[in-house]
N, C-alpha and C positions, 0 to 999 in steps of 0.2 A: 352728751353735754353734760357738764355739771347742772345741775339745778340754780346755779347764779346767774349761768352763762341763757339759760333757760329766761331765769326772770328778767335778765340783761334784754332778752328779746321782746319777752312781753313787756315792760317800759319802754321800748321803743318805740310799739305797734302803738301804745295809749298814746304816747307823744304824739306821732304819725295821725293818729285820728284823730286830736286836737286842732292839728295845725291844719286840716282837711277841715273839719268843721267851722272856724272862725271865718275864712271866704263865706263859706258857704250861706253861715245864718245874717252875714252883713248884705250879702248879694239878694238874700230872702229882704231883711228890711228894710234897706236903703236901693238895692238897684244897682245892676252891674255897671253901669257907670262909676258907681261909688267905690268900687271892687279897683276896678281899673283904676283908678284914677288916682292922684296924691294923699286922699284923705289925709287933709287939713285940718280938718274940724275932728274932734274927740264925738264919739259914738256913743259913749257913756250914758251921760242925759236922754240918749235918740230912744239907747236898744240897750239898755245896761246888764241885759243876758251877753252881751257882746264884751264888754268890758269886762266882766269878770272873766269872759272866757280868755277874754286879750293877759289877764292878770294868772289863770290859771298856767297858761304859756307859757309866760316869764317866771314864774316858781318853777315850775316842772325843767326848765333852764335849769334854774338854780338847784335843784336838786339833784338834778345827773352828772353838775360838777363837783358832788359827794359821791353819788353811786358808781359812775361808769369806772371809775380809778378803784375804788373797793372790788368793784367786780373781776376787773383787771388783773389788779395785784393780787387778789386770791390764785383768781386761774393762775400768771407766772411761778406764783411762789409756792404753788401746789398746796396752801395751807386752806382749803376745803374742810369746814369745819360744822359743830352744830349749829354754832352763834352763825357763823357767815352764810348757813344754808337755809335756817330760819327767818336770819336778819334779813335775806334777798328774798324771801316767801312773802313776809310782813312787809318789808316794804313797799312792791310792790302791789299786792292788794292795797295797800295806805294809800296808793298813789290813785290805784284805778278809782276809788271810791271817793278821792280827791278832785279828780276830773268829772268827778257826774254830780258830787255836793257843791262845789265852789261855782260854775255855773248857773246851778240851777236855785242858786244863792240859800244855802240851810247851811246858816250860820255853826248853830254848835257841833253838829257832830259833822262840817270840814276842819275844825279846829281838831278834832277828837284823831280824825285820820290823820291830819300833819302831825300831830305829835306821835303817834304812833310811826309813821313812817320815819322822823327825827329819831327816834327811840330802838329802830329796827338800824338805822343807819349805825347810828354809837355800838350796837350790837355787833355789828358788822366788823368795825373798825377794832374792838374787842378781840372779836374772833381772832380777824388778821393777826393781832400783833402778840395774843398767846397762843398761837402757835395749834 
């Protein structure tokens, strides 16, 4: 298995952890009745970390829209090289950091992690087209 595919699996595991953490945090803060209900009211004001966690999940979906096709194209085309390899590794490291920093409300480092991840995606794309 290539480094890019391993990176994809780590990214998906991180995303799954976020999806599990979100309802667990809400259940702890607002109770199971809230989690199993309609969730009509926003939790951002009551439980700020829950709002940040929800935004982390949404941002991870947006990141996946770019990362997954790059990894799959690299695999299908057989164009794995240093740029796709290190781009995938740096992207996943940045996303793991982002997934930890955003819910904790650590703003400066969170932005740095996001930028590193985006730059890593650009490196992967360049590596893919330059073959």
